[in-house]
Residue, then its C-alpha position, 0 to 999 in steps of 0.5 A: m470448482r477447479a482453479v489453477l495458478g500458473l507462474e511465468d517460470g512454468t510452475c502450476y498449482e492446482g486448487i479450488a476456486i474460492g472467489a469469482a469464476g474466470g481469470a486474473g493476471g498480475e504480479v504474484v507476491f506474498n504477505t506475512s500478516m496473520t490478520g487484516y486480510q480485508e484491509i490488504l484486499t482493499d489496499p490500492s497499493y496492491a493494484g495489478q498484484i495477486v496476493t498470497m497470504t502466508a498464514a495457513q487459514i484466512g477468513n475466519y473472522g469474516v468481513t465487515r464494512e468498517d475494515v475496508e481501506s478504499r471503495g472495494p477490493m483492489v487486488a488482481g487476485f487472491v491466494v490462500r491455503d485454507a479459506s474458512p467457510i464460516a465467519s466467527n465474529w460478531r462484527a462480520s457481515g458475511t464470509l470472505e468467499r462471498y465477499l470475493d465473489s460479489h466483488q468479482i475477485v478471482a481467488i484460489g485456495g487449497i494450494d501449498t502457499r508455503a511452497l509458493t512463498r519459498k519459490l517467490r523468496s528464492g526466485g523473486v516475485m513473478r507474473g502469474v494468472i489464476a484461472t478457474g474451470e477446465v483450463r490447460e496448465d500450459e495455456v495458463v502459463e502462457r497467459a502469465r508470460a503475457v502479463p505486463p511487468m511491474e517495472g515501467s507500469d503506471l498503475v496510479r491512474g487506475v486507482t486515484c480519485a476522479a476529482p478533488f473532494e473533502w474527506s470525511a469518514e465514510p458513512g457507517a464507519p466509526g473512523d479513528l476517533v483517537p488522535a494518532a499523534g496522541r494529541v490534536a493540532s493547536r489550531p485547525l490545519r488544512v492538508a492537501a493530500y495527493d491520492y496515488g491510491v491512498k488508504w482511508n486510515l491515513l485520511r482518518r488519522l489526519t482528520a482525527s488529529g485535527c486536520r481538514v483534509s482535501v484529497y486531489p487526483a494524482t494528476a492534479p497540477a501542484d499549483e491547484l493544491l498550492a492555490t488553496g494555501p494548505d498548511g501541509v501536503f501529504l503524499s500517499n501510498g500507491p501501486g506500480d513503479p514510481a519512476a513511471l510517474p513523471y507527472a507526479i515527480d514534477n508536482v512534488k518538485t513544485i511543492l518543495a519549491a513552495d516550501v510547504p511542509v510535506f509528509g510522504v508515505c510508501l509511494g509518496h516516500q519514493l516520489l519525494a526522493l525521485a523529485l530531489g534527484a535520487r533513484t529507485y529500484k525494484l526489490k527481489f520480493g518486496h516487503r509485505g506484512a505487519n511485523h517488519p522491524v525498522r531502526q531509527v538512525t539517530t536514536g537506535r529505537v526499533e519500530i515494528t511496522s506495517q509494509n507493502h512495497g516492491f520498490a525502494v530508494d537507492p541509498a547510493s543515489l541520495p543527494a546531499s539534501l536528503e538524510v536517512t532517518h530509518l533503516n530496515l533491519y531485515d535487509g538494510t534498505v532505506e525506510g525513511l528520509r528527511h530533507t536537511t533544510k526543508a520541512a519535508f520527510c517521508v517513510q517507506y512503511h505505513p504508520e496508519a497501522s491498518p493492519g499492523p502495530h501502532d509504533s509509528e503513529y508519532l510521525f503524524g505528530e511530527f507532521l502536525d509540528a511542522m505545519e504548526r511551526r510554519 
């Protein structure tokens, strides 16, 4: 079936439908990972976005239940150059195309993803629509221009859990049995985690390191979490504009006032900064991939990291209470922060390595240290 990707600037790409029939709109972005497409598809941080994979062939190892990062695909749409029609992997339970179709994800293949990526890098990410069937290109472009912008969008409410729950490895999945920090906690630690769109491997790694994790909706009052007497609070990743989440920012302020150890990742990093008076801004085309170099400020050590974000913390707005711990070696953006007097720290990248390298797993150990000291 014919498919068309139309961008708000009037550009159209014609290809073939490789997922569900219909139409889907969102912010068109690109990810440079060569593997890990199922983790990308199921990452709630991609809500409201059409993800373009820069690797030429996607889907060659199929899909499997063990590789999902949430209850199902969260992307608005998917774009690839060449979708493999077969799954060459003993773990595979099916092909990528069948997976996209069964989860009603509209996707397009057979287009020049290199040209699309160059356009997004030079002009910045933009709104787009994928439509299948006999559709007019000018109509697809008009629909793209009607897609709500990412700035000012609260997408967290659409991906957070409906009610608090105790995390345990999902049925049928092995979880992450190796402690991410290289050790387990010296005593049972209780972690209260805010679900802004949390990836399951973050919860798996906390659990494998000896933590009992209680997960709370993004809108849950901070007093509800603190009333359980947690040893620490985890602020998860998630989609959309961090500045559009005043309820989350206020909750983080309350938690910081309670002097409980805090660890934030991605959106959680941005919310922690906003709660302390900093500002965020939208990047031209964001950081999305599994090979981004980040430098530790104090040691000079370089980590290769997994990233997925379109907003960043403005270093000029940082209060005296926050110090920069990590910097992106591509563009110098802030990748890590630490409070100067409180046990609160955060990183913009993803230390859970799903997909991606394991260079940053020491951060889970630092969170354990902070909770054990308290």
